[in-house]
KOLKE-978502 format. One record per residue: z, x, y of N, C-alpha, C in turn. Coordinates in steps of 0.05 Angstrom, whole numbers, plus 5000, padded with zeros to 4 digits. Each point is the difference from the previous one (the first is absolute). Example, Ala and Ser with C-alpha at 12.3 -4.5 7.8 and 13.67 -1.06 7.14 Angstrom:
! residues 2
R   n_zz   n_xx   n_yy   ca_zz   ca_xx   ca_yy   c_zz   c_xx   c_yy
R   5156   5264   4886    5000    4982    5024   5000   5018   5024
R   4986   4993   5021    5001    5016    5024   5014   4985   5022
***
This chain:
! residues 184
R   n_zz   n_xx   n_yy   ca_zz   ca_xx   ca_yy   c_zz   c_xx   c_yy
R   7324   1227   0514    4992    5024    5003   4976   5015   4985
R   4988   5001   5004    4982    5001    4970   4989   5035   4999
R   5002   5000   4966    5003    5032    5001   4973   5002   4979
R   4975   5014   5009    4981    5006    4991   4982   5029   4982
R   5001   4999   4978    4991    5023    4988   4965   4978   4995
R   4994   5040   4986    4980    4996    4994   4989   4991   4972
R   5028   5005   4988    5015    4995    4975   5029   4978   5001
R   5012   5007   4973    5037    4974    5006   4995   5030   5004
R   5006   5024   4981    5015    5022    5008   5001   5006   5020
R   4978   5006   5010    4991    5008    5031   5040   4982   5012
R   4992   4962   5007    5012    5002    5017   5030   5003   5002
R   5011   5014   4959    5024    4989    5002   5012   5037   5001
R   4979   5012   5016    5004    5030    4995   5000   5000   5040
R   4984   4984   5011    5004    4998    5041   5019   4978   5003
R   5023   4984   4970    5016    4990    5014   5030   5027   4987
R   5000   5005   4981    5013    5026    5001   5011   5009   5017
R   4989   4998   5013    4983    5035    5020   5012   4989   5030
R   5006   4973   4988    5023    4986    5039   5008   5000   4997
R   5024   4994   4969    5020    4994    4996   5013   5022   4995
R   4982   5020   5006    5005    5029    4998   5015   5003   5037
R   4992   4991   5011    5017    5002    5034   5015   4976   5015
R   5023   4984   4981    5015    4988    5000   5022   5014   5002
R   5012   4994   5021    5039    4996    5010   5012   4986   4979
R   5023   5008   4985    4992    4983    4991   5028   4983   5012
R   5023   5010   4999    5014    4976    5019   4978   4988   5011
R   4983   4995   5023    4991    4983    5008   4993   4978   4981
R   4984   5008   4978    4990    4985    4979   5014   4988   4997
R   5030   5003   4992    5017    4983    4985   5007   4978   5024
R   5003   5007   5035    5018    4973    5011   4986   4994   4994
R   4968   5009   5009    4974    4969    5011   5000   4988   4965
R   5002   5004   4980    4998    4988    4984   5020   4973   4992
R   5028   5021   5004    5025    4982    5011   4989   4970   5013
R   5016   5009   5018    4971    4984    5025   4998   4983   5003
R   4979   4997   4984    4968    4975    5002   5004   4986   4968
R   5031   5012   4987    5008    4989    4976   5016   4984   5009
R   5018   5001   5024    5024    5001    5009   5023   4991   4985
R   4999   5038   4985    5028    5002    4972   4985   5025   5009
R   5036   5013   4990    5004    5032    5003   4989   5009   4963
R   4974   5018   4998    5000    4999    4986   4999   5030   4997
R   5021   5014   5004    5010    5029    4992   5016   4991   4982
R   5022   4988   4995    5015    4998    4978   4988   4988   4963
R   4970   5008   5018    4995    5002    4977   4979   5017   4975
R   5004   5008   4977    4980    5010    4989   4973   5012   5011
R   4983   5005   5004    4981    5012    5006   4978   5005   4962
R   5009   4990   4993    4978    5009    4975   5011   4972   4976
R   5023   4988   5023    5003    4976    4983   4983   4968   5004
R   5004   4990   4991    4974    4973    4998   5015   4975   5035
R   4986   4999   5005    4995    4990    5028   5034   4963   4994
R   5015   5013   5024    5030    4983    4998   4978   4973   5005
R   5019   4977   4985    4999    4968    5004   5021   5004   5039
R   4981   4991   5018    5019    5004    5022   5007   4966   5007
R   5027   4997   5013    5001    4972    5018   4992   4994   5008
R   4989   4983   5017    4973    4985    5011   5013   4995   5032
R   4997   5026   5008    5014    4992    5026   4989   4994   5030
R   5020   4984   5027    4994    4983    5008   4966   5001   5032
R   4979   5019   4989    4985    5004    5017   4975   4978   4996
R   4974   5023   5003    4968    5001    4983   5000   5006   4968
R   4992   4978   4996    5005    5020    4961   4961   4995   5000
R   4989   5007   5008    4975    4991    4977   4991   5027   5004
R   4991   5025   5017    4999    5022    4988   5019   5008   4982
R   5022   5002   5006    5015    5001    4983   5006   4992   4974
R   4992   4975   4985    4992    4998    4987   4967   5008   4981
R   4985   5013   5015    4977    4994    4995   5010   5028   4981
R   5008   5024   5018    4998    5027    4989   5019   4993   4972
R   5033   4986   4999    5010    4998    4988   4982   4991   4978
R   4995   4977   4990    4970    4984    4994   4983   5033   4966
R   4987   5007   5034    4995    5016    4984   5010   5028   4988
R   5031   5005   5012    5013    5013    4979   5016   4992   4979
R   5000   4980   4987    5004    4993    4987   4980   4996   4971
R   4981   4976   5021    4967    5007    4978   4995   5030   4979
R   5000   5017   5025    4992    5029    4984   5014   5030   4988
R   5020   4973   5005    5025    5012    4995   5007   5028   5001
R   4998   5000   5028    5003    5025    5022   5033   5026   5008
R   4999   5016   4993    5033    5008    5004   5004   4995   5041
R   5016   5006   5003    5011    4996    5028   4983   5021   5013
R   4993   5027   4992    4991    5024    5006   4972   4989   5006
R   4981   4986   4979    4971    4985    5010   4999   4990   5015
R   5028   4985   5010    4995    4969    5022   5015   5031   5018
R   5017   5021   5000    5003    5024    5025   4962   5006   5002
R   4997   5012   4990    4970    5010    5007   4986   4988   5018
R   4993   4977   4993    4980    4977    5006   5009   5005   5032
R   5032   4995   5003    5005    4995    5029   5001   5027   5011
R   5003   5026   4980    5014    5030    5037   4954   5005   4998
R   4990   4985   4979    4975    5009    5017   4983   4972   5012
R   5003   4990   5008    4999    4963    4997   5015   4999   5028
R   5011   5004   5008    5031    4986    5006   5004   4974   4999
R   4995   4989   4967    4993    4971    4997   4974   4993   5006
R   4981   4998   5005    4969    4987    4997   4990   4999   4969
R   4995   4979   4996    4983    5002    4982   4976   5026   5000
R   5014   5017   4973    4973    5018    4991   4986   4992   4973
R   4974   5002   5006    4982    4999    4985   4990   5017   4989
R   4987   5023   4975    5011    5016    4995   4967   5014   4971
R   4989   5007   5014    4979    5001    4981   4976   5006   4998
R   4977   4999   4998    4964    5001    5003   4991   4982   5019
R   4975   4991   5002    5002    4988    5021   4993   4978   4990
R   4993   4992   4977    5003    4968    4980   5019   4994   5003
R   5015   5023   4980    5017    4980    5009   5031   4989   5018
R   4985   5022   5030    5022    4978    5012   4980   4980   5009
R   4985   5002   5003    4976    4959    5014   5009   4990   4983
R   5004   5007   4970    5016    4979    4979   5015   4990   5007
R   5015   5015   5016    5035    4995    5004   4985   4974   5018
R   4983   5013   5028    4996    4984    5028   4985   4970   4991
R   4986   5007   4986    4985    4976    4998   5015   4985   4972
R   5022   4997   4983    5012    4983    4995   5017   4984   5023
R   5020   5020   5009    5004    4990    5019   4986   4975   5028
R   4969   5020   5013    4996    4978    5003   4985   4960   4988
R   4998   5016   4992    4994    4979    4975   5008   4974   4989
R   5035   5020   5003    5017    4975    4992   5001   4975   5008
R   5016   4996   5023    4986    5014    5019   5028   5009   5021
R   5008   5025   4991    5021    5003    5019   4997   5015   5023
R   4974   5015   5005    5007    5003    5027   4969   4990   5012
R   4988   5005   5023    4974    4997    5015   4982   5030   5004
R   5018   5014   4999    5003    5036    5008   5017   5016   5005
R   4998   5023   5005    5018    5030    4991   5003   5008   5027
R   5020   5013   5003    5014    5011    5030   4999   5029   4970
R   4991   5017   5002    4994    5022    4990   5028   5029   5007
R   5008   5018   5004    5020    5012    4994   4994   5022   4990
R   4983   5022   5004    4990    5025    4983   5028   5019   5015
R   4999   5011   4976    5023    5013    4995   5001   5032   5011
R   4982   5009   5012    4994    5021    5024   4967   4987   5008
R   4993   5023   5029    4992    5013    5006   4971   5022   5002
R   4983   5006   4989    4979    4977    5005   4986   4994   4964
R   5021   5013   4987    4981    4996    4982   5007   4980   4976
R   5012   4990   5009    5012    4979    4989   4983   4974   4993
R   5005   4997   5032    4978    4983    5021   4963   5007   4986
R   4998   5022   5002    4965    5010    4988   5003   4985   4971
R   5018   5008   4986    4997    4988    4970   4998   4969   4990
R   5019   4984   5024    4994    4972    4999   4959   5003   5017
R   5006   5000   5008    4969    5002    5017   4986   4997   4974
R   4988   5023   4997    4988    5024    4980   4993   4977   4971
R   5033   5002   4987    4994    4993    4964   5002   4971   5006
R   5023   4992   5010    5000    4963    5001   4988   4986   5019
R   4992   5005   5029    4989    4983    5002   4963   4995   4985
R   4992   5016   4991    4982    4996    4981   5004   4976   4982
R   5033   5010   4982    4998    4985    4978   5008   4966   5000
R   4998   4999   5027    5013    4973    5012   4975   4982   5013
R   4963   5022   5012    4995    4990    5015   4972   4998   4963
R   5010   5008   4978    4976    5005    4980   5015   4976   4988
R   5031   4984   5000    4995    4980    4987   5014   4975   5031
R   4982   4998   5023    4994    4976    5019   5038   5000   5010
R   5003   5025   5002    5027    4994    5010   5003   5001   5030
R   4980   5007   5010    5001    5026    5016   4969   4998   5020
R   4996   4981   5027    4976    5004    5012   4982   5046   4992
R   4989   4979   4993    4981    5030    5004   4975   5001   5032
R   4994   4972   5013    4994    5021    5030   5016   4973   5020
R   4998   4997   5004    5022    4992    5040   4982   4983   5021
R   5001   4965   4997    4983    4987    5012   4996   4999   5026
R   5019   5018   5027    4995    5003    5021   5009   5034   4999
R   5008   4988   5030    5018    5041    5010   5027   5000   5006
R   5005   4964   5000    5035    4992    5014   5009   4983   4972
R   5029   5009   5002    5014    4982    4989   5002   4965   4997
R   4989   5000   5016    4987    4969    5017   4974   4993   4983
R   4993   5027   4996    4972    4986    4997   5003   4990   4960
R   5014   5023   4992    5002    4998    4968   5003   4963   4993
R   5028   5000   5027    5022    4980    4988   4961   4965   5019
R   4993   5017   5008    4974    4964    5012   5021   4987   5021
R   5004   5023   5016    5023    4974    5019   4973   5020   5029
R   5002   4979   5019    4992    5003    5019   5011   5005   5021
R   4986   5024   5023    5011    5009    5024   5008   4976   5024
R   5025   5003   4987    5010    4972    5034   4988   5022   5025
R   5002   4982   5022    5000    5002    5023   5011   5013   5015
R   5003   5020   5019    5011    5016    5015   4995   4991   5023
R   5029   4977   5004    5007    4991    5022   4995   5024   5035
R   5009   5018   4984    5001    5030    5036   4975   5008   4994
R   4995   4999   4983    4955    5025    5006   4985   4970   5006
R   5019   4975   4996    4970    4976    5010   5009   4997   5031
R   5031   5000   4996    4995    5006    5041   4998   5018   5018
R   5000   5024   4978    4995    5023    5013   4966   4993   5021
R   4993   5012   4964    4962    4997    5000   4988   4973   5027
R   5023   4978   4995    4984    4984    5007   5009   4987   5039
R   5013   5040   5019    5008    4994    5019   4982   5022   5010
R   5000   5013   4976    4985    5031    5013   4972   4990   5006
R   4992   4975   4974    4965    4985    5010   5003   4983   5021
R   5022   4999   5012    4990    4974    5014   5003   5020   5042
R   5007   5019   4985    5011    5024    5027   4971   5012   5001
R   4981   5009   4981    4973    5000    5003   4994   4986   5018
R   4991   4979   4995    4984    4977    5001   5014   4988   5032
R   5018   5009   5002    5005    4996    5032   4999   5023   5017
R   5006   5031   4990    4984    5016    5014   4967   4995   5012
R   4971   5000   4969    4986    4998    5013   4991   4972   5021
R   5014   4979   5001    4995    4981    5010   5009   5010   5037
R   5019   5005   4999    5009    5025    5015   4975   4995   5019
R   5004   5029   4978    4973    5025    5013   4980   4994   4997
R   4991   4965   5006    4967    4998    4991   4989   4991   5033
***
């Protein structure tokens, strides 16, 4: 989830404003569910506890916890991320900072593209389009022109023959030929 501002302070203010809209009970439940452990038993202003390994999918959980341990985040820091993003990765900063993160992932190669989850519409999407996309284009990470008018054109795929359209047009053509032959 990109939170983009013209300055880092602007981006942080947007993130703080989003946080002010959060339902605390829902955020705690979401964090507990996503981490596979009841987090309400720990102090929010304390360190993120070492959690036992659960018998469920661990990749996302490991990523969040590793980040929390590496950055010495408090449980409240992690809670706030869950509260605003529902557990999605948040990248907060200037367009250049957001693109730095995207570029790192893309070149790693940790991904081959991105699915964006704007924080709200339309402003958050507008911020991304107006601030981040030009920076991606400046770094040659996003196209500046399209190769055609359809997704098929962009991938260089041929248009398949439509067997129904072919049969229909062929039948219509044969009917026209038959009617001119018998009328004549």
